[in-house]
C-alpha positions in Angstrom: 54.0 31.8 -51.6 53.2 33.4 -54.9 51.6 36.9 -54.7 52.9 37.3 -51.1 54.5 40.7 -51.8 51.3 41.9 -53.5 49.3 40.7 -50.6 51.6 42.7 -48.3 50.9 45.8 -50.4 47.1 45.3 -50.2 47.1 44.5 -46.4 48.5 48.0 -45.7 47.0 51.3 -46.6 50.2 53.2 -46.1 51.4 55.1 -49.3 54.9 55.3 -48.1 57.3 54.1 -50.8 54.2 53.3 -52.8 55.9 53.2 -56.2 58.7 51.0 -55.1 56.6 48.6 -53.2 54.2 48.1 -56.0 56.9 47.6 -58.6 58.6 45.0 -56.4 55.3 43.2 -55.9 54.6 43.4 -59.6 58.0 41.9 -60.5 57.6 39.0 -58.0 54.5 37.8 -60.0 56.7 36.5 -62.9 59.3 33.8 -63.3 59.9 30.4 -61.8 61.6 31.5 -58.6 58.6 33.0 -56.8 56.1 34.0 -59.5 52.8 32.5 -60.6 53.0 33.6 -64.2 55.6 33.0 -66.9 58.2 35.8 -67.6 56.6 36.5 -70.9 53.4 37.6 -69.2 55.2 40.6 -67.7 55.2 42.1 -71.2 51.4 41.9 -71.4 50.8 44.5 -68.7 52.8 47.3 -67.0 52.4 48.7 -63.5 51.4 52.3 -62.9 51.8 53.4 -59.2 52.5 57.1 -59.0 53.7 58.6 -55.7 51.1 60.9 -54.1 49.7 61.7 -50.7 46.2 60.8 -49.6 45.4 64.5 -49.2 46.6 65.5 -52.7 44.7 63.0 -54.9 43.5 59.4 -55.0 46.5 57.0 -54.6 46.3 54.0 -56.8 48.3 51.2 -58.5 47.1 49.7 -61.8 48.2 46.9 -64.1 47.5 48.4 -67.5 48.0 47.6 -71.2 51.7 48.3 -72.1 50.6 50.5 -75.1 49.6 53.2 -72.7 51.9 56.2 -72.0 54.1 56.2 -68.9 52.0 58.8 -67.2 48.6 60.6 -67.5 45.3 59.0 -68.3 45.2 55.5 -69.7 42.8 53.2 -71.5 41.8 49.6 -71.6 41.0 47.1 -68.8 43.2 47.0 -65.7 43.7 45.5 -62.3 43.5 48.3 -59.7 44.5 48.9 -56.0 43.2 51.8 -54.0 44.5 52.5 -50.4 41.8 53.3 -47.8 41.6 56.7 -46.2 42.0 54.9 -42.8 45.4 53.4 -42.4 44.0 50.6 -40.3 42.1 49.2 -43.3 43.6 47.2 -46.2 43.4 48.4 -49.8 40.5 48.0 -52.1 41.1 45.9 -55.2 39.2 45.5 -58.4 39.0 45.7 -62.2 38.3 48.9 -64.1 38.4 50.6 -67.4 40.8 53.5 -68.0 39.3 57.0 -68.2 40.4 57.2 -71.8 38.1 54.4 -72.9 38.0 50.8 -73.9 40.8 50.7 -76.5 42.9 48.5 -77.0 40.8 46.1 -75.0 37.4 46.3 -76.7 37.5 42.7 -77.7 38.0 41.7 -74.0 35.6 44.1 -72.4 32.9 43.7 -75.0 32.9 39.9 -74.8 30.1 38.4 -72.8 32.4 35.9 -71.3 34.5 38.5 -69.5 31.6 40.1 -67.6 30.1 36.6 -67.0 33.3 35.4 -65.4 33.8 38.6 -63.4 30.3 38.2 -62.1 30.9 34.6 -61.1 34.1 35.5 -59.3 32.3 38.2 -57.2 29.4 35.9 -56.4 31.8 33.3 -55.2 33.7 35.8 -53.1 30.5 37.0 -51.4 29.3 33.5 -50.7 32.6 32.1 -49.6 33.9 35.0 -47.5 31.1 37.5 -47.0 29.5 35.9 -43.9 26.2 37.4 -44.8 27.7 40.8 -46.0 28.7 42.0 -49.4 32.4 42.0 -49.9 32.4 42.0 -53.7 30.5 43.8 -56.4 30.4 43.5 -60.2 28.8 45.6 -63.0 26.6 43.8 -65.4 28.4 45.3 -68.5 32.0 46.5 -68.1 31.7 48.7 -71.2 28.9 50.9 -69.7 31.2 53.6 -68.4 28.1 55.9 -68.4 26.7 54.0 -65.5 28.0 54.9 -62.0 28.7 52.7 -59.1 25.5 52.2 -57.1 25.1 54.5 -54.1 24.6 51.7 -51.7 28.1 50.3 -52.4 29.6 53.7 -51.7 27.7 53.9 -48.5 28.7 50.4 -47.4 32.4 51.1 -48.0 33.0 54.7 -46.8 36.7 54.1 -46.2 37.2 54.1 -50.0 35.0 57.1 -50.7 37.5 59.2 -52.6 38.3 56.4 -55.0 34.8 55.3 -55.4 33.6 58.8 -56.1 36.4 59.6 -58.6 36.2 56.3 -60.5 32.5 55.7 -60.0 32.0 55.1 -63.7 35.1 53.2 -64.6 35.2 50.4 -62.0 33.4 47.2 -63.0 34.5 44.8 -60.2 35.5 45.4 -56.6 36.6 43.4 -53.6 36.7 44.9 -50.1 39.4 43.0 -48.1 39.3 42.3 -44.4 41.7 40.8 -42.0 41.1 37.4 -43.6 44.3 36.9 -45.6 42.9 33.8 -47.3 39.9 35.8 -48.7 42.2 38.6 -49.9 44.6 36.2 -51.6 41.8 34.3 -53.3 40.4 37.6 -54.7 43.8 38.7 -55.9 44.5 35.4 -57.5 41.2 35.2 -59.2 41.3 38.7 -60.7 44.9 38.3 -61.8 44.4 34.9 -63.3 41.5 36.2 -65.3 43.4 39.3 -66.4 46.4 37.3 -67.7 44.2 34.6 -69.2 42.5 37.4 -71.2 45.9 38.4 -72.4 46.7 34.9 -73.5 48.8 33.7 -70.5 48.1 31.0 -68.0 50.0 30.1 -64.8 53.3 28.4 -64.6 53.3 24.6 -64.6 53.7 24.2 -60.9 50.6 26.4 -60.3 48.4 24.8 -62.9 46.6 22.5 -60.5 45.9 25.4 -58.2 44.7 27.6 -61.0 42.4 25.0 -62.3 41.0 24.3 -58.9 40.4 28.0 -58.3 38.7 28.4 -61.7 36.5 25.4 -61.2 35.5 26.9 -57.8 34.2 30.2 -59.0 32.8 28.6 -62.3 30.4 26.8 -60.0 28.8 30.2 -59.5 28.4 30.8 -63.2 26.3 27.6 -63.6 25.4 26.7 -60.0 24.4 23.1 -59.2 21.0 22.2 -57.8 20.6 19.0 -55.7 17.4 17.0 -55.0 17.7 18.0 -51.4 17.7 21.7 -52.3 14.7 21.3 -54.5 12.9 19.4 -51.8 13.6 22.1 -49.3 12.4 24.9 -51.6 9.2 22.9 -52.3 8.6 22.6 -48.5 9.1 26.3 -48.1 7.4 27.7 -51.2 5.2 24.7 -52.3 5.1 25.9 -56.0 8.4 25.7 -57.9 9.5 25.7 -61.5 12.8 23.9 -62.5 14.0 25.5 -65.6 17.1 24.9 -67.8 18.5 24.1 -71.2 17.7 20.8 -72.9 19.6 17.8 -71.6 20.3 19.0 -68.1 18.1 16.3 -66.4 15.1 18.4 -65.3 12.5 15.7 -65.8 14.8 13.0 -64.3 15.3 15.1 -61.2 11.6 15.6 -60.9 10.8 11.9 -61.3 13.6 10.9 -58.9 12.3 13.4 -56.4 8.7 12.0 -56.6 9.9 8.4 -56.2 12.6 8.8 -53.6 11.7 11.9 -51.5 7.9 11.8 -51.8 7.9 8.0 -51.9 5.7 8.0 -55.0 2.9 10.0 -53.2 2.0 12.1 -56.2 1.8 12.0 -60.0 3.4 13.3 -63.2 1.5 14.9 -66.0 2.7 16.7 -69.2 1.4 20.0 -70.5 1.1 20.7 -74.2 -0.4 23.4 -76.4 -3.9 21.9 -76.2 -4.0 21.6 -72.4 -7.1 23.4 -71.2 -8.7 24.6 -68.0 -11.1 21.6 -68.1 -8.1 19.2 -68.3 -6.3 20.8 -65.4 -8.9 22.2 -63.0 -12.1 20.6 -64.1 -15.2 21.0 -66.4 -17.9 19.2 -68.2 -17.0 16.0 -70.0 -19.1 13.5 -72.0 -20.2 10.4 -70.0 -22.3 7.3 -70.9 -26.0 7.7 -70.2 -28.9 5.3 -70.8 -30.9 7.7 -73.0 -31.5 8.1 -76.7 -28.3 9.9 -77.2 -26.2 7.4 -75.3 -24.3 10.1 -73.4 -24.6 13.2 -71.3 -22.2 15.9 -70.0 -21.2 15.6 -66.4 -18.8 17.6 -64.2 -15.4 15.9 -64.4 -12.5 16.8 -62.1 -9.2 17.8 -63.7 -5.6 17.0 -62.7 -5.4 19.7 -60.0 -8.7 18.7 -58.4 -7.7 15.0 -58.4 -4.3 15.8 -56.8 -5.9 18.0 -54.2 -8.4 15.2 -53.3 -5.6 12.6 -53.0 -3.4 14.9 -50.9 -6.2 15.8 -48.6 -6.7 12.1 -47.7 -3.2 11.9 -46.0 -2.6 15.5 -44.8 0.6 14.5 -42.9 2.4 13.3 -46.1 3.7 15.8 -48.7 2.1 15.2 -52.1 3.9 16.2 -55.4 2.2 17.1 -58.6 4.9 17.2 -61.3 4.0 19.1 -64.4 6.4 18.4 -67.2 6.9 21.0 -70.0 4.8 23.4 -68.0 5.5 26.3 -70.4 4.0 24.4 -73.3 0.6 25.4 -72.2 -0.9 28.9 -71.8 -0.8 28.9 -68.0 -3.1 32.0 -67.6 -5.9 30.2 -69.4 -5.2 26.7 -68.0 -5.3 28.0 -64.4 -8.1 30.5 -64.7 -9.4 31.6 -61.3 -7.4 28.8 -59.7 -4.4 31.0 -59.8 -5.9 32.6 -56.6 -5.1 29.3 -54.9 -1.4 29.3 -55.6 -0.3 31.5 -52.7 2.2 29.7 -50.5 2.6 32.5 -48.0 -1.1 33.0 -47.1 -2.2 32.1 -43.6 -5.9 31.5 -44.6 -7.3 28.6 -46.5 -8.1 30.0 -49.9 -11.0 28.6 -51.9 -12.6 29.4 -55.2 -16.1 28.8 -56.4 -16.6 26.3 -59.1 -19.1 26.5 -62.0 -20.5 23.0 -61.3 -21.0 20.6 -58.4 -18.1 18.1 -58.7 -19.3 16.0 -55.7 -17.1 14.8 -52.9 -15.0 16.3 -51.4 -15.1 19.7 -53.0 -18.6 20.1 -54.5 -18.6 23.8 -55.6 -15.6 25.0 -53.5 -12.0 24.1 -54.4 -9.0 24.6 -52.1 -5.5 23.3 -52.2 -4.3 21.4 -49.1 -1.1 22.6 -47.6 0.7 19.3 -48.2 0.2 19.6 -52.0 3.4 20.7 -53.8 3.6 21.6 -57.5 6.8 21.2 -59.4 6.9 22.4 -63.0 9.8 21.6 -65.4 10.5 24.0 -68.2 12.9 23.9 -71.2 14.5 27.3 -71.5 15.3 26.5 -75.2 11.7 26.4 -76.1 10.9 29.9 -77.3 7.6 29.0 -78.9 5.6 29.3 -75.7 6.8 30.9 -72.4 5.6 31.9 -69.1 5.0 35.6 -69.5 2.1 36.3 -67.1 3.6 38.2 -64.2 0.8 37.1 -61.9 1.6 33.5 -62.6 5.3 33.9 -62.4 5.3 35.5 -59.0 3.5 32.5 -57.6 6.3 30.1 -58.4 9.8 30.0 -57.1 12.4 29.4 -59.9 15.4 27.2 -59.9 17.8 26.9 -62.9 19.4 23.5 -63.7 22.7 23.8 -65.6 25.0 21.4 -67.4 27.3 19.6 -64.9 31.0 19.1 -65.8 31.4 16.5 -63.1 28.6 14.3 -64.6 30.4 14.3 -68.0 33.8 13.5 -66.3 32.2 10.5 -64.6 30.1 9.2 -67.5 31.7 10.4 -70.7 34.7 9.2 -72.7 37.6 11.6 -73.4 36.1 12.6 -76.7 32.8 13.5 -74.9 34.6 15.4 -72.2 36.6 17.4 -74.8 33.5 18.1 -76.9 31.6 19.3 -73.8 34.4 21.6 -72.7 34.8 23.1 -76.1 31.0 23.8 -76.4 30.8 25.2 -72.9 33.7 27.5 -73.6 31.9 28.9 -76.8 28.7 29.6 -74.8 30.5 31.0 -71.8 32.6 33.3 -73.9 30.2 34.5 -76.5 26.6 33.9 -75.7 24.3 36.8 -74.7 22.3 36.2 -71.5 19.3 35.0 -73.5 21.4 32.6 -75.6 23.4 31.4 -72.6 20.2 29.7 -71.3 20.3 27.5 -74.4 23.6 25.8 -73.7 23.1 22.0 -74.3 23.1 19.9 -71.2 25.4 17.1 -70.1 23.0 14.3 -71.2 24.2 14.9 -74.8 27.7 13.9 -73.7 27.1 10.8 -71.6 28.8 8.0 -73.6 31.8 6.0 -72.6 32.3 4.2 -75.9 34.1 6.4 -78.4 32.5 5.1 -81.5 29.0 5.5 -80.1 30.1 8.9 -78.8 30.9 10.0 -82.4 27.5 8.9 -83.6 25.6 10.6 -80.7 27.4 13.9 -81.2 26.5 13.8 -84.9 22.9 12.5 -84.6 21.8 14.2 -81.4 23.9 17.3 -80.6 24.6 18.5 -84.1 20.9 18.7 -85.1 20.2 20.8 -82.0 22.9 23.3 -82.8 21.8 23.4 -86.4 18.3 24.2 -85.2 19.7 27.0 -83.0 21.4 28.5 -86.1 18.2 28.2 -88.3 16.1 29.9 -85.6 18.6 32.7 -85.1 19.0 31.8 -81.4 22.9 32.0 -81.6 23.2 34.8 -84.2 25.7 36.7 -82.1 28.2 33.9 -82.2 27.1 31.8 -85.2 30.6 31.3 -86.6 32.1 29.7 -83.5 29.0 27.3 -83.5 29.5 26.5 -87.2 33.2 25.8 -86.6 32.3 23.5 -83.8 29.8 21.7 -86.1 32.6 21.2 -88.6 34.7 19.5 -86.0 31.8 17.2 -85.2 31.3 16.4 -88.8 35.0 15.5 -89.2 34.9 12.8 -86.5 
């Protein structure tokens, strides 16, 4: 088994023969006989594992950049192992920055993709192996060596206190092993695969399938999937939910499917826009025909919310869904008005608001929302013209993010579409800031099995979107990779 010697080192906190054991474990990582990585990858890092006693310093082993001196402080990113102060506990493992700074790895540590991947790996480890407890931690920005490890992490893992105190600023990812060898091996492999990938080395051919499966597993935590069942469950719990995501991820389709299949069409869909008003949504005066000299008069007219509440109240045993498409296109604070008071899923009392007019049966001058009325808003995260900024509004909705799905493109796109999708995903994952990452085009732009039609769609649908991103300055931090991608599309 690849990494077996390294796993043995981590499983024991003994520092006896520390240098020798770590050098042997390091050597076993390379070459076709027992290694996971090609022999050339051994030149991309070097192992530092000085002999020392637990009472005379902080024992460690680190895989560091080979440009560093053979002893003393080092710089750049590294994979690190720290023995516990209790010999019954396995070693702590993680990723850190040398105390001498970022060089020569500024390009790795400063790239959004590195921190994004580290964060996804740690989220995966917590969900897969934590059993409700934190076993992994990641810093938002690895370059911020001015920020110390949070105190709660130090308190949770007291057996590693000396290492966590001494290298509190330098560590940017940590995994706390247990007796579960599968979890420890998974963490070791994920960290090392990423480290060598950042150095330009993949795994040996016989390990490619395993490496791709592992990468795909933790990548799911970078852009997590959302199912209709999950959305339905959240609506049942919170009643008011906003499904947000980049263009082309299927937000509206999921909402419509949910209404038809899970709510059995008991509900309705409406679309918000910049001119949507309180009168449209809650209710207000509207002109109506009258047999007088003017031919009309103004009467109280219920809005969408009042009509939905009325319909839902007629069948209180059935969940009713009001789907609001493009919910962020309207000024929600103004559209809701005092009705925002009603959007409180956790309250035990039946909230009601006074209306300015008598709207007749069943509400007259008091409006309430029946408990079986659920509201689902869909929101395009690429639309920066109008956004939900009112904190009072935001806290009343639960938010779910819908991301592009690799599996959907693999099932419904030709090879050209699959390649174009992977290339664009890689650009956004590696280079986009957190704000820009929310703009990554969805899978619907890549769903075409005919190659000729695929070329046309990429040029006529995807390319204009990316050009608009460039014009609006949304992808300013990585404009050149986007321009290069557009050139490839143009050459098809």
